[in-house]
Structure formats: C-alpha cells, structure tokens
C-alpha positions as CSV (number, residue, x, y, z in Angstrom):
1,M,0.0,0.0,0.0
2,K,2.8,2.4,0.9
3,T,4.5,1.6,-2.4
4,I,1.3,2.4,-4.4
5,K,0.9,5.7,-2.5
6,L,4.5,6.6,-3.1
7,K,4.2,5.8,-6.8
8,N,1.1,7.8,-7.1
9,F,2.8,10.8,-5.4
10,Y,5.7,10.7,-7.9
11,V,3.3,10.4,-10.8
12,Q,1.0,13.2,-9.6
13,S,3.8,15.6,-8.6
14,G,5.7,14.8,-11.8
15,L,2.8,15.5,-14.1
16,F,1.9,18.7,-12.0
17,T,5.5,20.0,-12.4
18,L,5.8,19.2,-16.1
19,L,2.4,20.6,-17.1
20,S,2.9,23.7,-14.9
21,L,6.2,24.4,-16.6
22,V,4.5,24.0,-20.0
23,G,1.8,26.4,-18.8
24,A,4.6,28.9,-17.8
25,L,6.2,28.5,-21.2
26,F,2.9,29.4,-22.9
27,S,2.4,32.4,-20.5
28,Y,5.9,33.8,-21.2
29,A,5.5,33.2,-24.9
30,L,2.6,35.6,-25.0
31,Y,4.8,38.6,-24.4
32,P,7.1,38.4,-27.4
33,I,4.1,37.7,-29.6
34,L,2.1,40.7,-28.3
35,V,5.1,43.0,-28.5
36,R,5.0,42.4,-32.2
37,I,1.3,42.8,-32.6
38,L,0.7,45.9,-30.4
39,S,2.2,49.3,-30.5
40,P,4.6,50.2,-27.6
41,E,1.8,52.3,-26.0
42,E,-0.8,49.4,-26.3
43,F,1.7,46.9,-25.0
44,G,2.5,49.1,-22.0
45,D,-1.3,49.2,-21.3
46,F,-1.5,45.4,-21.5
47,A,1.5,44.9,-19.3
48,T,0.2,47.3,-16.7
49,I,-3.2,45.7,-16.5
50,V,-1.7,42.2,-16.2
51,A,0.7,43.4,-13.5
52,I,-2.2,44.9,-11.5
53,S,-4.0,41.5,-11.9
54,N,-1.0,39.5,-10.8
55,Q,-0.4,41.7,-7.7
56,L,-4.0,41.3,-6.5
57,L,-4.1,37.5,-7.3
58,G,-0.8,37.0,-5.4
59,V,-2.6,37.9,-2.2
60,L,-5.4,35.5,-3.1
61,L,-2.9,32.6,-2.8
62,A,-3.7,32.9,0.9
63,F,-6.9,31.1,0.1
64,N,-5.0,28.2,-1.5
65,I,-3.5,27.7,2.0
66,I,-6.9,28.0,3.7
67,S,-8.5,25.4,1.3
68,I,-5.7,23.0,1.9
69,Y,-6.2,23.4,5.7
70,L,-10.0,22.8,5.4
71,V,-9.5,19.6,3.4
72,K,-7.0,18.3,6.0
73,S,-9.0,19.2,9.1
74,Q,-12.5,18.3,7.9
75,T,-14.5,15.6,6.1
76,E,-14.6,16.0,2.3
77,E,-18.3,17.1,2.4
78,K,-17.7,19.7,5.2
79,A,-14.5,21.0,3.5
80,R,-16.3,21.4,0.2
81,E,-19.3,23.2,1.9
82,H,-16.9,25.6,3.8
83,S,-14.9,26.2,0.6
84,Q,-18.1,27.2,-1.1
85,I,-18.8,29.7,1.6
86,I,-15.4,31.3,1.3
87,Q,-15.7,31.3,-2.5
88,K,-19.1,33.0,-2.4
89,S,-17.9,35.7,0.0
90,L,-14.8,36.4,-2.1
91,I,-16.7,36.7,-5.3
92,W,-19.1,39.2,-3.7
93,F,-16.1,41.1,-2.3
94,F,-14.5,41.4,-5.7
95,L,-17.9,42.4,-7.2
96,V,-17.8,45.3,-4.8
97,L,-14.2,45.9,-5.6
98,V,-15.0,46.1,-9.3
99,L,-17.7,48.7,-8.6
100,L,-15.1,50.7,-6.7
101,F,-12.7,50.3,-9.7
102,A,-15.5,51.8,-11.9
103,L,-15.8,54.8,-9.6
104,V,-12.1,55.6,-9.5
105,S,-11.4,54.5,-13.1
106,P,-11.2,58.1,-14.4
107,Y,-8.4,58.7,-11.8
108,L,-6.7,55.4,-12.7
109,H,-7.1,56.2,-16.4
110,S,-5.3,59.5,-15.8
111,L,-2.6,58.1,-13.5
112,L,-1.7,55.0,-15.5
113,K,-2.5,56.5,-18.9
114,I,-4.4,53.5,-20.0
115,Q,-5.9,54.3,-23.4
116,N,-8.9,51.9,-23.3
117,F,-11.3,52.2,-20.4
118,G,-12.7,48.7,-21.3
119,S,-9.4,47.1,-20.1
120,F,-10.4,48.0,-16.5
121,V,-13.8,46.4,-16.9
122,I,-12.2,43.2,-18.2
123,L,-9.7,43.3,-15.3
124,G,-12.6,43.3,-12.9
125,A,-14.0,40.2,-14.6
126,I,-10.6,38.5,-14.5
127,L,-10.4,39.0,-10.7
128,I,-13.9,37.6,-10.2
129,I,-13.2,34.5,-12.4
130,A,-9.9,34.0,-10.6
131,V,-11.7,33.3,-7.2
132,P,-13.1,29.9,-8.0
133,G,-9.8,29.1,-9.7
134,I,-7.9,29.8,-6.5
135,I,-10.4,28.0,-4.3
136,W,-10.6,24.9,-6.6
137,T,-6.9,24.5,-7.0
138,G,-6.4,24.8,-3.2
139,Y,-9.2,22.2,-2.7
140,L,-7.5,19.9,-5.3
141,L,-4.1,20.4,-3.6
142,G,-5.6,19.3,-0.3
143,N,-7.0,16.2,-2.0
144,K,-3.6,15.6,-3.8
145,E,-5.1,15.8,-7.3
146,M,-1.9,17.4,-8.6
147,A,-2.2,16.2,-12.2
148,R,-5.6,17.8,-12.5
149,I,-4.2,21.2,-11.5
150,G,-1.3,20.7,-14.0
151,I,-3.8,20.1,-16.8
152,Y,-5.7,23.3,-15.8
153,N,-2.5,25.3,-15.7
154,A,-1.3,24.1,-19.2
155,S,-4.7,24.3,-20.9
156,S,-5.7,27.7,-19.5
157,S,-2.3,29.2,-20.5
158,L,-2.5,27.8,-24.0
159,V,-6.0,29.2,-24.5
160,K,-4.8,32.6,-23.1
161,L,-1.9,32.5,-25.6
162,I,-4.1,31.8,-28.6
163,S,-7.1,34.0,-27.7
164,A,-5.0,37.0,-26.5
165,S,-2.9,36.9,-29.7
166,F,-5.9,36.8,-32.0
167,L,-8.0,39.3,-30.1
168,A,-5.1,41.7,-29.8
169,V,-5.0,41.9,-33.6
170,A,-8.6,43.1,-33.7
171,L,-9.0,45.0,-30.5
172,G,-5.5,46.1,-29.4
173,A,-4.5,46.0,-25.7
174,A,-8.1,45.5,-24.6
175,G,-8.3,42.4,-26.9
176,G,-5.2,41.0,-25.3
177,V,-6.7,41.4,-21.8
178,L,-10.0,39.9,-23.0
179,G,-8.0,36.9,-24.2
180,I,-6.7,36.4,-20.7
181,L,-10.3,36.4,-19.5
182,V,-11.3,33.8,-22.1
183,G,-8.4,31.6,-21.1
184,S,-9.4,31.8,-17.4
185,I,-13.0,30.8,-18.2
186,V,-12.0,27.9,-20.4
187,G,-9.5,26.7,-17.9
188,L,-12.2,26.6,-15.2
189,A,-14.5,24.6,-17.5
190,I,-11.7,22.1,-18.2
191,M,-10.8,21.7,-14.5
192,R,-14.5,21.1,-13.7
193,A,-14.8,18.5,-16.5
194,I,-11.8,16.4,-15.5
195,P,-12.9,13.3,-13.4
196,G,-12.0,13.4,-9.8
197,V,-13.1,14.8,-6.5
198,K,-16.2,16.9,-6.6
199,L,-15.3,20.6,-6.7
200,P,-17.0,23.4,-4.6
201,S,-20.1,24.5,-6.4
202,L,-21.0,28.0,-7.7
203,S,-24.7,27.4,-7.4
204,S,-24.9,29.0,-3.9
205,L,-23.6,32.3,-5.2
206,F,-27.0,34.0,-5.3
207,K,-28.5,32.2,-2.3
208,K,-29.0,34.3,0.8
209,G,-26.4,33.6,3.5
210,N,-27.6,32.0,6.7
211,S,-26.4,32.2,10.3
212,E,-24.3,29.1,10.0
213,E,-22.3,30.7,7.1
214,K,-21.8,33.8,9.2
215,K,-20.6,31.8,12.2
216,F,-18.1,29.9,10.1
217,L,-16.6,33.0,8.5
218,I,-16.4,34.7,11.9
219,S,-14.7,31.7,13.4
220,L,-12.1,31.8,10.6
221,R,-11.6,35.5,10.4
222,K,-8.3,35.6,12.4
223,Y,-6.9,32.8,10.4
224,I,-7.9,34.4,7.1
225,L,-6.3,37.6,8.1
226,Q,-3.1,35.8,9.2
227,C,-2.9,34.0,5.8
228,V,-3.5,37.2,3.8
229,I,-0.8,39.1,5.8
230,V,1.8,36.4,5.5
231,V,1.2,35.5,1.8
232,G,0.8,39.1,0.8
233,T,4.1,40.1,2.6
234,L,6.1,37.2,1.0
235,S,4.6,37.8,-2.4
236,L,5.6,41.5,-2.2
237,L,9.2,40.5,-1.5
238,Q,9.5,38.5,-4.7
239,N,9.8,41.7,-6.8
240,Y,11.0,43.9,-4.0
241,D,14.5,43.9,-5.5
242,I,13.3,45.3,-8.8
243,T,11.2,48.0,-7.2
244,L,14.1,49.0,-4.9
245,A,16.5,49.1,-7.8
246,K,14.2,51.5,-9.7
247,A,13.9,53.7,-6.6
248,L,17.6,53.8,-5.8
249,F,19.5,53.9,-9.2
250,D,19.4,55.6,-12.5
251,P,17.1,54.2,-15.2
252,T,19.9,52.5,-17.1
253,A,21.3,50.6,-14.0
254,A,17.8,49.8,-12.9
255,G,16.8,48.5,-16.3
256,I,19.9,46.3,-16.5
257,Y,19.1,44.9,-13.0
258,S,15.5,44.2,-14.0
259,G,16.7,42.1,-16.9
260,I,19.0,40.1,-14.6
261,S,16.0,39.7,-12.2
262,I,14.0,38.0,-15.0
263,I,16.4,35.1,-15.0
264,S,16.3,34.7,-11.2
265,N,12.5,35.0,-11.2
266,A,12.4,32.0,-13.5
267,L,14.2,30.0,-10.9
268,Y,11.8,31.3,-8.3
269,Y,8.9,30.0,-10.3
270,L,10.5,26.7,-10.8
271,S,11.4,26.2,-7.1
272,F,8.0,27.6,-6.0
273,L,6.3,24.5,-7.6
274,L,8.0,22.5,-4.8
275,I,5.9,24.3,-2.2
276,W,2.6,23.2,-3.8
277,I,3.9,19.6,-4.1
278,I,5.0,19.5,-0.4
279,L,2.1,21.3,1.3
280,P,-0.5,18.5,0.5
281,E,1.8,16.0,2.3
282,I,1.8,17.9,5.5
283,S,0.0,16.2,8.4
284,L,-1.9,18.1,11.1
285,H,-1.3,15.4,13.7
286,D,2.0,13.7,12.9
287,S,5.2,15.7,13.4
288,A,7.4,12.9,12.2
289,I,5.8,12.9,8.8
290,N,6.2,16.7,8.6
291,K,9.9,16.5,9.6
292,R,10.5,14.0,6.8
293,V,8.6,15.9,4.2
294,L,10.2,19.2,5.0
295,S,13.7,17.6,5.2
296,T,13.1,16.2,1.7
297,A,11.9,19.5,0.4
298,Y,14.9,21.5,1.7
299,K,17.3,18.9,0.4
300,L,15.8,19.3,-3.1
301,L,15.8,23.1,-2.8
302,G,19.4,23.0,-1.5
303,L,20.4,20.9,-4.5
304,L,18.7,23.3,-6.9
305,T,20.5,26.2,-5.2
306,V,23.9,24.6,-5.5
307,V,23.4,23.7,-9.2
308,S,22.0,27.2,-10.0
309,V,24.6,29.2,-8.2
310,S,27.4,27.0,-9.5
311,A,26.2,27.4,-13.1
312,A,25.9,31.2,-12.5
313,Y,29.4,31.3,-11.1
314,I,31.0,29.1,-13.8
315,L,29.2,30.8,-16.7
316,R,28.9,34.3,-15.1
317,D,30.4,36.0,-18.1
318,Y,28.0,34.3,-20.6
319,I,24.5,33.5,-19.1
320,A,23.2,37.1,-19.0
321,K,24.9,38.0,-22.3
322,I,23.4,35.0,-24.1
323,L,19.9,35.3,-22.7
324,L,19.6,39.1,-22.6
325,G,22.1,40.6,-25.0
326,P,25.5,42.3,-24.9
327,S,24.3,45.1,-22.7
328,F,24.2,42.6,-19.8
329,T,27.8,41.5,-20.0
330,S,29.7,41.4,-16.7
331,Q,26.5,41.0,-14.6
332,G,27.5,37.5,-13.5
333,D,28.0,38.4,-9.8
334,V,24.7,40.2,-9.7
335,L,23.0,37.1,-11.1
336,I,24.6,34.9,-8.5
337,F,23.2,37.0,-5.6
338,A,19.8,37.6,-7.3
339,T,19.6,33.8,-7.6
340,M,20.5,33.3,-4.0
341,Y,18.0,36.0,-2.9
342,Q,15.1,34.3,-4.8
343,L,15.8,30.7,-3.7
344,T,16.4,31.8,-0.1
345,L,13.0,33.6,-0.3
346,V,11.4,30.4,-1.5
347,G,12.9,28.5,1.4
348,I,11.5,31.0,3.9
349,T,8.1,31.0,2.1
350,L,8.0,27.2,2.2
351,Y,8.4,27.2,6.0
352,A,6.0,30.1,6.5
353,F,3.3,28.3,4.4
354,Y,3.9,25.2,6.5
355,L,3.2,27.2,9.6
356,L,0.0,28.5,8.0
357,V,-1.3,25.1,7.2
358,M,-0.5,24.1,10.9
359,R,-2.3,27.4,12.0
360,Q,0.8,28.6,13.8
361,R,0.6,32.3,14.6
362,R,4.4,32.7,14.6
363,S,4.2,32.7,10.8
364,I,3.3,36.4,11.1
365,L,6.5,36.9,13.2
366,L,8.6,35.3,10.5
367,A,7.0,37.3,7.6
368,G,7.3,40.5,9.6
369,L,10.9,40.1,10.5
370,V,11.8,39.3,6.8
371,L,9.9,42.3,5.6
372,A,11.5,44.6,8.1
373,G,15.0,43.2,7.3
374,C,14.5,43.9,3.6
375,A,13.0,47.3,4.3
376,V,16.1,48.3,6.2
377,V,18.2,47.8,3.1
378,S,16.4,50.8,1.4
379,T,17.8,53.1,4.2
380,L,21.4,52.0,3.8
381,S,21.9,53.6,0.4
382,P,23.7,50.8,-1.5
383,E,26.2,52.1,-4.1
384,G,25.0,49.8,-6.9
385,P,22.7,46.8,-7.8
386,L,25.4,44.3,-6.8
387,E,25.7,45.7,-3.3
388,M,21.9,46.1,-3.1
389,I,21.1,42.5,-3.9
390,R,23.9,41.2,-1.7
391,M,22.4,43.2,1.2
392,L,18.9,42.0,0.5
393,W,20.1,38.3,0.5
394,L,21.9,38.9,3.8
395,A,18.7,40.6,5.2
396,L,16.8,37.4,4.5
397,V,19.4,35.2,6.1
398,I,19.8,37.4,9.2
399,S,16.0,37.9,9.6
400,F,15.4,34.1,9.5
401,A,18.3,33.6,12.0
402,L,16.7,36.2,14.3
403,Y,13.3,34.4,14.0
404,W,14.9,31.1,14.9
405,T,16.7,32.7,17.9
406,I,13.5,34.3,19.2
407,L,11.7,31.0,18.8
408,K,14.4,29.0,20.7
409,I,14.4,31.5,23.6
410,Y,10.6,31.4,23.8
411,L,10.5,27.6,23.8
412,Q,13.2,27.4,26.4
413,R,11.3,29.9,28.7
414,S,8.0,28.0,28.1
415,A,9.7,24.7,29.1
416,R,11.2,26.3,32.3
417,S,7.8,27.8,33.3
418,R,6.1,24.4,32.9
419,I,8.8,22.7,35.1
420,T,8.4,25.3,37.8
C-alpha cells in the first residue's frame, strides 16, 4: 500500500511539475508575440493591466492555503461546503471591488495612462473569475489531485496565448486582456470537466447567507487575516529587488538589473512549484511525517540552489549576455546573488506556508521580520545593484536567524515555566 501511494505521489507531482512548466512557457511566450502585434503604448497598457491583476491575485494565494487546511482538518463534504462559503464571500467582495474600480477608473485612467477604459472592466471580470480558480486549486491540492491542476495550468495558459494573440490583432490591448479572461474561463471549465473529487459549487452564489455561514466566517476571520498578511508580505518580496533598484538607481542601471532579475525570477517560479507539491503532504497530527517531508523539500531546494549558483558562477560572463544581450555583459556576480535571494526567499516561504497550514501564529512573526529586514536595506543607500542584492540576501538570512533565535528563547522559557 505504501509503495502504491509513493508511486502515485511521484506520478501526480511529476505531471503537475511538467504541465505547470508547459503552462509557464505558454504564458511567457505571449509577451514576445504581443510586443510584435501591439504598438509600444498598447503593449504598455496590456503589461500594466496584467501586472495589477498578478499583484492582486498574489494575495489570493492565501486562500489556497486555507483550502488545503480545510481539506486536511474536515471531512470531504464539510470541507467542500466551507470552501463554497469562502468562495461565495470572495466573489461578492470582488464584485464590490469592481464597482469601486469603476468609480475611480477616471483617476486610474489618468494616473496609469491606460488608453482603453474597457481594459479596467475586463480586469474586474478576470479578478472575479480567478476566485473559483484559487479555491478549486487549493481544494484539489488538499486532495492531492496534482495532475488535474497541472492540466488546468497548461490548458488555461494555452487558450490565453491563442485567444489573446488573435483578439489583440482586432482589439488592441483590450483584446489581449480579453484573451486572458477567455483563457481563465475555459481553464475553469476544463478543470471542472476532468474526473476526480467533486469541486466546490457555484450554485450557492446567489443564495442568501444564513447564520451558519456567518458563524463559520467569523470563526475563521483571524486565520484568514493571518494568511492574507503572510502570503501578501512574502509575495511582495519576490519583486521587491526590482522596485528598490528602480527607486535607488538611474534608469539604465535599474533597467539592466530588471533584466537580470527576469532570470532569477524564472528560478523562483521553478522552485516555488516544490511548495505546492509539499504542502498537501503535511500532516496536522504527525510531526514525524512533517519533519521527513520538510527535510526532503529542503534537500531538493538545496540541490537546486547549489546547481543554479554553481552554473551562474562558472558561466557568469556568458549567461546574462546570451539570454539578454551584450548590454548585460559582466553581470554574473549580480545574477549569483539575485539567484541566492530568490531561492532563499522560496525556502522561507515554504516554512511560512507550512506554519500557516498548521495554523501557527508565529508565521506572522517570520514574515514581519523578513519584511523589516529587507526594508532596512532601502535606508542603507547601497552604491549599486550588486551591493543592493547582496544586502537583500543577507537581510533574508539574518531575519530568519533572528526568528529562529527568538523561537528558541521562547520555547526554552516556556519549558522552564512548565517545570516550575
């Protein structure tokens, strides 16, 4: 029986990884296609709308964690029922948010210089459609149906690539954004159609909430807030180096650093898949299983780090130049530390997400210390991108070491108080 489960784990996680990487390839391929279809102004509009969407959806990953927790702590029927309640509440929240977007759209239109107002309307629809996608994938993660999520990722990204490309020809930037919406809807339909565990229903969306739903949401409000804070904080730090570089350095230096960061961000995405593979294996009641799972995860992440940093060091004069062009020559050292920053952040995020699944409040302490450490770097006025990214990496390491020290002191004091 253990052999069958182990084989199923490797098959499911392998398919999930492969299909998710294929999906990422389709997603990245959209940009070089659209840059040839759209004018520079239109492409800037498209990129801005997608960036806003990604930032908001990054926070929604908190509800992936919550869905996993519900599946692990409740029966399948109860977990699905409670996931539906959260899904319903989130959809209505985003409907209200869309109305607010509509009210402030003239200001956003002026601030961001978006040419087509329709892009904001489509953005609102994308956010609403994304809610069941987040809830359903979290629910499937909890039930360990990884391959089903992989199919959703690949198929949704492929449809987005095709539809956004064709619609952009006819409708410009708004067409490209509309293609993203079409891909999201088709992806949901495919995920729903694939055989497997029954997904949370959308039928309760227009049903009036009852007292039991309100009680459930109230009972979970602190946990939801905790997940949003931790996930939002760590999501912010993924691109914090790019933002900081733009704030501290001249446009040329910041632009070169942004190009280097694209490479390290690809490694971030690759290693982040490990988090979604590991979290479903966490047990709420067996610490021995958790130690083994986390140990395996960090060994794999460590191996990836060694391989990536070694390659960046050995080929430091060639990688950036080959991938990005001659303007990025002699950026090898920056790439090494950018890689270390992103992979260290993934390691911290993995542990923070583990704490969230276990409903440990100290996940907020960890996220807060890491954010504070990185924020301090902005006050130290680094001389260039290399010094900046080196300091950011050290901030991650020092912040985690500080967290671990505080935790050890707290546990020792708690043990002494119990003895006395």
